[in-house]
N, C-alpha and C positions, 0 to 999 in steps of 0.2 A: 574496746578496740576503737581506734579513731577511724572516721569515714574518709575514704579516699575522694579528694576533690575531683570533680569532672574535668576532663581535659578541655583546655581553652581552645574555642574555635579559631583557626587562623584568620587573622584580619587580611583583607584584600583591598588593593588600591586599583581602581579602574584607570587605564591609561589609553588615551587616543590622541591621534593628530586629525584636526579638522579643517575643512575650508568650505564655506558656503553650504552648510549642512542644516540650516534652520528649519527647513521643511520636514526633516526626518529624523533628526538627532534625538528628539524627545522620546520617540518609540524605542530607540536603543537604550537610552537611559532608563526608561520604565522597566524594560525587560531584565536589566542586570541589577537594578536597585536592591532587590531582596538580599543580594549575595555579597555586596561591597560594603566597606566601612569608610572609605574615602576615595577621592578621585584627583588626578592630575591629568589635565587636557591641555594640549598645545594647539593654538590656532595659527594657522600659517598664511593668513591674508584674507579672511572673510569680509565681504562687504554687504552681507545680507542680514546682519544682526545675530549671526550664530553665537557670538560671545555672550551677549546678554540672555539669549535663549538658554544657554547652558547654565549660566549663573542663577538665573531665576528658577529654572526647573529643578536644579539640585537643591536650592534653597527651600523650595516647596516640598521636596522629598525629605528634607531634614539631614542631608548628608553633606559633611564638610568637605572642602577640596580647594584646589588651586586651578586657575585658568592662566596660562602663559601665552604670550604672543611672540612668534618668531618668524623670520623670513623663510620662504620656501627655497630649499636647494634640490633635494631628491628624496625619494622614499627611505632609502638606507640611512642617509644622514639624519633626516628629520625624525625617523622612528628612534634611532639611537639617542638623539637628544632628548626626545620625549621620555624614553625609559629611564634615562639618567636622572631627569628632573623628578621622576617618581620614586627614585631611591629613598630609603629611610622613612617612608610614610606607612608601610604596612608590612606584614610577613611575606606576602605575595603581591605580584603586580600582574594585573590581568589586562592584556592588550586586546582592543576590539577595534573593528572598522566602525565609522560613525553611522552607516546605514545597515549594519548587520543586526540580527534579531535573535536573541536566545529564546529557544522554544523547549519547554520542559523544565525539569528540575535537576540540575547537576548537583552532585554531592561534594561539597568542598570542605567537609567537617573534619577530614582526616589527611590533610595534605602534609607530606614528608618529603617528597622528591624535589630535585632542584628545578625541573621543568615538566609541565604537563601539556600533552597534546590534547586539544579539544576536537570533538566530532563536528564536521560540517555536513549538512544534507538539506533535504532528505533524498532528492532525485539523484544528484551526483555526490557521492560519499568520499570524503577525504578528511585527513587529520593534519592539524597544524600546531606547532608550538605557540601557546597563547598565554599561559600562566606560569610566571618565572619567580623563583625564590628571590627575595630581596637580598642585596649584599654581594652578588655575583656580578662580574663585569660583562653584562649582556650587551650586545651590539647587534645592529642589523646590517647585512651585506646586500649590496645590489641596488642600482638606481631605480629599478622597477621590479615588481615581484620579488621583493626583498624577503630574506629569511633571517631568522635569529640564530646567533651563535655566541659562543663563550670561549675565551682563551684557557679557561681552566677546565679540568675533567668535570663532568656533571652527570647526574642520575636523570634519566628521562623516562616518563611513565605516561601511558594513555589514561585519561580520565573517563572510564567507562560509565554507563548509566543511561537513564531514560531521558535523554535530551539531544537536542543538536543545535547548531548555529546555522541560521538561514542566511547565506550571502545574497542579499536582495539586489545589490547594484542599483541602488536608487539614490546615491549621494551625489554631491555637486559635480564630481568629475564624470559620472555617468550620464549627466545631462548633456554632455558635449557629444553631438553625433559623429564627430570626428575622433573620438576617444582612442579607438584602437588603431587608427592610422597614426596619431600622435605617439602612441605607445610604440609602434613599430619604428617610427623615426628615432625616438630616444634609444630603443634597444639596438637598432642597426648601427648607430654611432658607437655604442658600447662594444658591439661585436666586432666592429672595425678596429677599435683600440685593443681589444682583447679577443683575438680569434679563436682562442682555445676555451673560452668561457661557455661551458656546455649549458648552463642554466640560462643564460641570456639568450643563447641560440634557440633553446626550446621555447622561450617565452616570445622571442621574435617571430617564430613560426606560429605560435598561438594567436598572436596579435593580427598577423595577416589573415589567418583563418577566420577569426572572429569579425574582421573588417569585410570579409568576402573576397579577398585577393587570393584565390586558391592556387594561382600559379606561383606566386612568391611563397605561399604557405607550403606548397609541395617542395620547393627548392630548400627551404630551411628546415623542414621536417626531415628530409633526406639527409641533409648535413648533420642534423642532430642524431639521427639513427646510427650514423657511422662513428660517432664520438664516444669515448668513455664517459663515465659518470654514473650518476644515479639510474639504477636499472629500470626503475618504474617510469622515469622520464623516457629512457630509451624505448621501452615497450610502447608508451603513449604516442611517441613520435612515430613510430612504425605504424600504429593503428591509425593515427590521423593522416599519415601519408596516404594510406589506402583511401581514406575518406576524401582527401583532397584530389586524388586521381579519379575517384568516382564522380566527384563534382564537376571536374574538367572533361568528363565524357571519354576518357581513355579506354581502350580495348578492354573488354570484360575479363578475358583470361589474366591480363596483367594486374587488373584490379584485385581480382580473386586471389592471385598469387601473393600480392602485397598484404591482404588481410591474413592469409594463412601464414605468412612469415611472422606477423605480429603474434598470432596465436601460438605458433611453435616457439617463439621466444619466451612466452609466459602462458604455458597451456592450461593454467587454471583461470585464465581470464575468458569470459564467455563473449564479451563484446564483439570481437571480430567474427565469430561464428554467427551471432545474431545478425550482425550487418550483412553477411553473405545470405543468410535465410531471407532477410527482408528484400534484398536485390533480387533473388530468384522469385519471391512471391510477386513482386511488382512486375517481373517479366512473365508472369504466369507459368512458371516452371514449378509447379507446386510440389511435385515429388522431391526435388532437390531442396526446395524451401523447407519441406517437413524434415528432411534429413538433418539439416544443419540446425534448425530450430530445436529438434528433439535433442541434439547433442548439447546445444547451449543451455537448455532448460534443465539438464541434469547437473549442471555445475552449481555448487553452494557459493553463496557470497564469500569472496576472498577476505576473510576478516583481517588477514595480516597485511594486506596491501593499504597504503595510505593516499594514493594519488589519483583522484578523478575516477573512482569506481562507479560505474553506471548502475547503481543498486536496483533500479527498477528492471533492468535486464535480467537480473537474477530472481527477483521476487515475482514478476508477473509478465514482463514484455516478451520474453522469449516464449513463455507459455501462450501468449496472445498470438504471436506469429505461428506457432505450432498449430493452434486451434484453427486459424483461418486456412492454412495449408491442409489440415486434416479434413475440413469440410469439402475442399475441392478435389480431394482424392478418394472421397467416399467413406472417410472414417467418422461418420456422423456422430455416433455415440461418443467416440473420443472427443469430438469437437464440443458437444454439449457438456461433457464432464470437465473439460479444461476451462470453458467459459465460466461455468459455475464456480470452479475453484477460484478463478480471478475475482469474480463478483463477490465472493464471501470475504475478500480483503477489505480492510478499513482505510487503505491508502491509495485507491484508485480514484481518479478525478471524475466528476459528475459527467463530463462529456464522454470520457472512455467507458464508464459504466453503461451509459445508454447505448453507445455503439456496440459494446460487447454483448448486451442483451439482444440487440437486434441480430447479431451474428448467431448467437444461441438459437434463436427462434427461426432462423433459416434452416438449421439442421434438425431441429426437434421433430417436425412432422415425418422426417424419413426414418425415425426410430420408433414410431408408434407400433408398427407391426411386431417388432422384436419384444417391446414391452408387453404386449397382449398375448404372446405365445403361451400355451398351456404348460405350466411347470409341474408335470406329473409328480415327481418325487416330492416337491414341497407340498403339493396338495394332499398327498397321501401320508405325509409324515406328521401332519397336524391332527390333534384330537380336539373335541369340543370342550370349551372350558366351563367352570362353574358360573352360576348366576352372579355371584358377587365378585367376579373377575375385576382386577383394578382397571383394566382397559377393556372396553366392549366396543367393537365395530359393527355398524349396521349399514346395510345397503337396501334400497327399495328395488324390488324386482317385479316385472309384469309380463305381459305377453312377449316381449322381445327378450328371449333367453340369451341371445347372443350378447346383448348389452350387459347382462349380468356377468357373463363370462369374461368379457373385457375388463370389468371393474375388478373382479376377484383375481384374475390373471395378472393384471398390472399391479395389484396390491401385493401379491405374493412375490412377484418379480422385482419390484422397485422398492418396497419398504423393507430396508435392510435390517431392521430390528422388529420384524413382524412377530418374533417369538414373545414379544412384550404384550401382544393382543391375546386375551383369554378367550373371549367369546367372539364369534363372528355370526350375526343374525341377519337372515334374509327377511325383509318385511314384504310379505307376499300380498300384492294388490291385484292379482289376476293371472298367476301362472297356470298353465294347463298342468293336469295330472302327470302327463309324460314329461313336460319340461321340468317339473319339480323333481321327479324321479332321476331324471338325467342329471341335474345339478347335484342331487344327493350322491349319485355315483361318482361324479367328477370331484366333488368337494365333500368328503365324508365329515368334516368338522362343521359343517354348515347347519345351523339351527334355523327353523322356519316358524315365523309367526304371521298369522293372517290379519290384514287390516283392509278398511275400505279404500278404494281409490281416492287420492287427494289428501291422504294423511300427512300431516306436517310434524316437524320434530317435537313440538310440544305434546302431540298426541302419542309419541312413542316413548317419552321421557320416563315414564313409569316402569318400563321394562328394563331400565338400566340399573343394575345392582351395585356397581362399583363406582369409583370417583370419576374416572375419565371415560368419555363417550366420543368415539370417532364416527361421526356421521358422514356417510359417503354419498347420500342422495341416490339418484337413479340415472345411469347412462354415462357416468364419468369414468376417466381412465388416466392413470399416472403414465409418465413416460421416462422418468429419470430417477436414479437411485438416490436415496437419502435415508437418514435415521428419523423418519417422520415422527414416530412415536416419541422418541427422546426429545426432539426439537419442540413439538407442540405442547407436550406436557411441562417441559422446562420453562416455556414462556408463562404458563399458568402458574407454576410455582414461583416464578420470579416476580410476577405481577399479581398481587393479591386482590386488586380492584378490577381484574379481568376475568370474565366467565367464559369466553369463547375466543378461539384462535382460528381464523380462517386460513385454509391452506394456500389459497391464491391471493396475491396482491390486488386490491381493488375488487375482490369477489368476482373476477373475470370468469367467463366460461369458455374462453378461447385464448390462443396466443395473441398479445397485444403488442409485443416488442417493448413494453414498458417495465421499469423496475422502479422500486420506491427511491425517491430522492435522498442523497447522502444526509441531508440535515434532519431527516425524519427517523433515521435508523436508530434502532436500540440493539443492544446485544448483552446477554448475560450467559451464565455458564450452561453450555450444551444447547443454546437456543439458535445460533446462527444470527443472521439479521432478521428483525421484525419490526413492524411499525404499530402503533397504537391507533385505535379508530373509535368512533361513536356509533358506527353503523354495523348491525349484525350481518353475518354472511348467511346467504341462502344456499350456497354451494358447499362443498366438503369443508368440514371444520371440526375441531376438538372442543367439546364442552367439559367444564369442571362442574360435575353434578352436585357437588357440595355447595355451590354457589348459584345454582340455577335449577329450579324445580319445574320449569315449564311455563312459569308465568312472567310478569314484568319484573324487571330488576333495574337498579340504578347503576349497575356496574358497567364497565366499558368493554371493548372488544379489541382484538388485535388481529393481525394477519402476518404471514410470512412475506417476504420482500419481493417475490417474484411469482410467476405462474407456473405451477407445477403439476397440474392435472387439467384435462380438457373435457368438455361435454361432447360426446360423440354425436355427430349429426345424424 
């Protein structure tokens, strides 16, 4: 039987129009270089050496291509001219802006459609036609904010995958502080020539808004909202009309009504409800802020929408508004949980992470009492585990019986996978007989071992018969729910050179408002965020007893990325 030859990967020609992009174009070229076979770039009047920059950079990358020079007319004309020049060079033509950046790995190996929309992000998500089959009569329409079209029927597909294009707005045109005003002037002339041009009307309003002329933005968004055309443009015009009214200080009932009309027009879009929640929160009307933020936070990202989707609203910003409002209306447990959900994400900025951790720590002390309430059913449903239990937990107990109860109660209440703990051992360094009996009645699963005051973990190590040891020290209490056992043991499984994982970031003994910086974070299966360290924790921690026998070790330590338990004063 003859072997079937592997399918040939489609060839791709990069196509751009450029002008004065010498300071940034190499970054764009580097980002797309692994995916292209050739290039056709048109310069429209650079005087900063962009032409030689492109020629030399592509020569160094070993990618052949052509640079043409043409006079500038407008975006529609010049892009149409550029794509025509690219015809015949490859199977597909990939149009890019000279300051955009490809992030991630798109899969171009199986292209079959006539045109592919590429995903732009990450903060504001939208899709644009960018990859075109060679041989069809593609052209661009519009003097500004142009769009691609074809006079023949064509098949259009989204190129899904783990990538996005970042529209950085760093190119030569964006260096002009009057860019948006100049754009508005061009588009106003176009609208005056073609008053029924809905797209030009929309981008005229956009240009005024981006320039900060909210009065004119309001006027033209209102005009666009009344026109027929692309329904997502109509929705966005309505939402931005409300934004413009808010910026102009118009009466709140009218602003809110404008936001609600936008939401009513496209009720799967959360951004108008999020905007209302934010306004109520800023006005210190937290019950109403919570109401609207809660509704916005329930909406999934509208995958079918292509225009200016505020992705962060759906992934975490609505939750952030809800958390802040929750804290102000006494829902502190919910506020802490919401903050922690956001902090567990990998796409939240460092500044926002630190702010949200500060918010979390404002509410945390107000849930200590709930976390340490006695859980009668949980305490009496457990049985003592065998000596060789895979996970053993120990706490040090002394004359302060109440401290021991806070530790045990908070462990039972907050450790959502407590069933994985086989043995729970009280290291008795001075309990009275009455206190010992009382603890035994309250926690029938508890095992007692007597040790002298001042005993350290290495002195207890020999009592641990299984692999994992949760050392809880003395006087600590948890305050928030988590799968602590799964997370801590998973870090040890994922990191063979680590013998101990501290529960608190920085081995803190109280709330600090601090969280591990993003650039130090690690994550593996079931671990959540954690960081590596070279300092052993003295507070609560999980040990891998197959790697530590109580003596010196050359292995490292780790900790989770936030403070999750506190030492009771």
